[in-house]
C-alpha positions in Angstrom: 0.0 0.0 0.0 1.2 3.5 -0.9 2.1 5.7 2.1 2.3 9.4 2.5 2.4 12.2 5.2 0.2 15.3 4.9 0.7 19.0 5.5 -2.7 20.7 5.7 -2.8 24.5 5.5 -5.3 26.8 7.2 -8.1 28.4 5.2 -11.3 28.4 7.2 -14.3 27.4 5.0 -11.9 26.4 2.2 -11.2 23.4 4.3 -13.8 21.5 2.2 -11.0 21.3 -0.4 -8.9 19.3 2.2 -11.9 16.9 2.6 -12.0 16.3 -1.2 -8.3 15.5 -1.2 -8.7 13.1 1.7 -11.6 11.4 0.0 -9.5 10.8 -3.1 -6.7 9.5 -0.8 -9.1 6.9 0.7 -10.5 5.9 -2.7 -7.0 5.4 -4.1 -6.0 3.2 -1.2 -3.3 5.5 0.0 -2.3 5.3 3.7 -1.8 8.5 5.6 1.0 7.9 8.2 1.3 11.3 9.7 -0.4 14.7 9.5 0.8 18.2 10.3 -1.8 21.0 10.2 -2.8 24.4 11.3 -6.2 26.1 11.8 -8.8 24.2 9.8 -6.1 21.9 8.6 -5.5 20.8 12.2 -9.2 20.3 12.9 -9.8 18.2 9.7 -6.5 16.2 10.2 -7.3 15.3 13.8 -10.9 14.4 12.9 -9.7 12.2 10.0 -7.2 10.4 12.2 -10.0 10.0 14.9 -11.9 7.9 12.3 -14.4 10.5 11.0 -14.6 10.1 7.2 -14.2 13.1 4.9 -17.8 12.9 3.7 -19.1 12.8 7.3 -16.9 15.8 8.2 -18.5 17.6 5.2 -21.9 16.8 6.5 -21.0 18.2 9.9 -19.6 21.5 8.5 -22.8 21.9 6.4 -25.1 21.3 9.3 -27.1 23.9 11.1 -25.8 22.4 14.4 -22.2 23.3 13.4 -23.1 26.9 12.4 -25.0 27.3 15.7 -21.8 26.9 17.7 -20.8 30.4 16.6 -22.4 33.5 18.1 -21.8 37.2 18.4 -19.7 38.1 21.4 -20.4 41.8 21.7 -16.7 42.6 21.4 -15.8 40.9 24.7 -12.3 39.8 23.9 -13.4 38.8 20.4 -16.1 39.5 17.9 -17.5 36.0 17.9 -17.5 33.2 20.4 -17.7 29.4 20.1 -19.7 27.0 22.2 -17.0 24.4 22.9 -19.5 22.2 24.7 -21.8 21.6 21.7 -22.4 18.0 20.9 -21.5 18.5 17.2 -17.9 19.2 18.2 -17.8 15.8 19.9 -19.0 14.3 16.7 -16.4 16.1 14.7 -13.5 15.2 17.1 -14.5 12.0 18.9 -11.1 11.7 20.6 -9.8 13.5 23.6 -6.1 13.6 23.1 -3.6 13.6 20.2 -1.8 10.6 21.7 -4.8 8.4 21.1 -5.1 9.0 17.4 -4.4 6.3 14.9 -1.3 8.0 13.5 0.9 10.9 14.6 -0.8 14.3 14.4 1.0 17.6 14.8 -1.0 20.8 15.6 0.7 24.2 15.2 -0.4 27.4 17.0 1.1 30.8 17.6 1.7 31.8 21.2 0.7 35.5 21.5 2.9 36.0 24.6 6.2 34.9 23.2 5.4 35.2 19.5 6.7 31.6 18.9 5.2 28.9 16.7 4.5 25.8 18.8 4.1 22.2 17.5 1.9 19.9 19.6 1.9 16.1 19.2 0.2 15.4 22.6 -2.5 17.1 24.6 -6.2 17.9 24.4 -7.4 17.9 20.8 -10.3 20.3 21.0 -8.4 22.9 22.9 -5.3 22.7 20.7 -7.2 22.6 17.5 -9.4 25.6 18.4 -6.4 27.4 19.7 -4.7 26.7 16.3 -7.8 28.2 14.6 -8.3 31.3 16.8 -8.1 34.0 14.2 -7.7 37.0 16.5 -9.7 39.3 16.8 -12.6 37.3 15.3 -12.1 34.7 17.9 -10.4 34.9 21.3 -7.1 33.2 21.8 -7.2 29.9 23.8 -5.4 29.6 27.1 -3.1 26.5 27.4 -0.2 25.9 29.8 0.1 29.6 30.6 0.2 30.4 26.9 -2.3 32.3 24.7 -2.8 30.2 21.5 -3.8 31.8 18.3 -4.1 30.8 14.6 -0.9 29.1 13.5 -1.3 30.5 10.0 -0.1 33.9 11.3 3.4 32.5 11.4 3.4 29.5 9.1 0.4 28.8 6.9 1.4 25.3 5.8 3.6 23.7 8.5 5.6 20.6 7.5 8.8 20.3 9.6 7.7 17.4 11.9 6.9 15.3 8.8 10.5 15.3 7.7 11.2 12.8 10.6 9.3 10.2 8.6 10.4 8.4 5.4 7.2 9.2 3.5 6.5 11.6 0.7 5.2 14.9 2.0 1.9 16.0 0.3 1.1 19.6 1.0 -2.5 20.9 0.5 -2.5 24.7 0.2 -5.8 26.5 0.5 -4.1 29.9 -0.3 -2.5 29.6 -3.8 0.0 32.3 -4.5 -1.2 35.4 -6.3 0.5 37.8 -8.6 -0.4 41.4 -7.6 -2.4 43.6 -9.9 -1.6 47.3 -10.3 -1.8 48.9 -6.8 -3.8 52.1 -6.9 -4.7 53.0 -3.3 -3.5 52.8 0.2 -6.0 50.0 0.8 -4.4 48.0 -2.1 -1.0 48.5 -0.6 -2.1 47.4 2.8 -3.9 44.4 1.6 -0.9 43.2 -0.5 1.5 43.8 2.4 -0.7 41.7 4.7 -0.9 39.0 2.1 2.8 38.8 1.6 3.5 38.8 5.3 1.0 36.1 6.0 1.6 33.7 3.1 5.2 34.1 2.2 6.1 31.1 4.5 3.5 29.1 2.6 5.5 29.3 -0.6 8.6 28.2 1.3 6.7 25.2 2.6 5.6 24.2 -0.9 9.3 23.9 -1.9 9.8 21.3 0.9 6.8 19.2 -0.2 7.2 16.3 -2.6 3.7 17.0 -4.0 1.5 20.1 -3.6 -2.2 20.0 -4.2 -3.8 23.4 -4.8 -5.9 25.3 -7.3 -6.0 29.0 -8.4 -9.8 28.7 -8.3 -9.7 28.6 -4.5 -9.1 32.4 -4.5 -12.7 32.7 -5.7 -14.1 31.2 -2.5 -14.7 33.1 0.6 -13.0 32.0 3.8 -16.1 32.6 5.9 -19.0 31.4 3.6 -20.5 27.9 3.9 -22.4 28.2 0.6 -19.9 26.4 -1.7 -18.5 23.6 0.5 -19.7 20.9 -2.0 -18.0 22.7 -4.9 -14.7 22.9 -3.0 -14.9 19.3 -2.0 -15.3 18.2 -5.6 -12.5 20.5 -6.7 -10.1 18.9 -4.2 -11.2 15.5 -5.2 -10.6 16.2 -8.9 -7.3 17.9 -8.4 -5.8 15.0 -6.4 -5.9 12.1 -8.8 -3.0 12.8 -11.1 -0.8 14.3 -8.4 -1.4 11.4 -5.9 -0.7 8.9 -8.6 2.9 10.0 -8.3 3.0 8.2 -4.9 2.8 4.8 -6.6 
């Protein structure tokens, strides 16, 4: 059986693309031996290794129960808050700790206190995954071991380093394909481009260390916060994966 490791980038609602890639991996009989992920990549990777199929994850993300875990927080530490005790979260991540997953899982998060990127291969899955996904100020950072964890994508959008310990091809799935800037005409254009380059420059470096990269320029057309096109992104990830993953044979 073919074996790979996976580096799953952040990208919020675009994570449906990750699910399409994972579904193709399952259908091709490829075995995932380790995953490193940040933000939505961490959540999906941990859920997958906990035994939740890609299609079941897609159903969960599309459900009203999942959308109901988010509510307005009236700007108390964040704009929105998450109900971490909701039953749907237990269905998405039916495993308490990273140590109990079927294969090694590495979750990355930014510590707002030290400014360092932390890699976790043990600990509470929900707390670490939601810490890795805490896009400040939309969501509040998560307290963990006297640290304040925030979205790992602020530092490294597609982390891969722990995967180099294993003798498997590293397949990176990038939800933020690189863009070439159009003519900059305003201070807003300059600011937006600067933020983009600062946030995603490490992602391009990560791609260079992957044996295979799965991405698609069309992902730029999908909102990070809309749940309207999850099926489309799932199918896009599924279609994009076949020829690339065939290289693992």
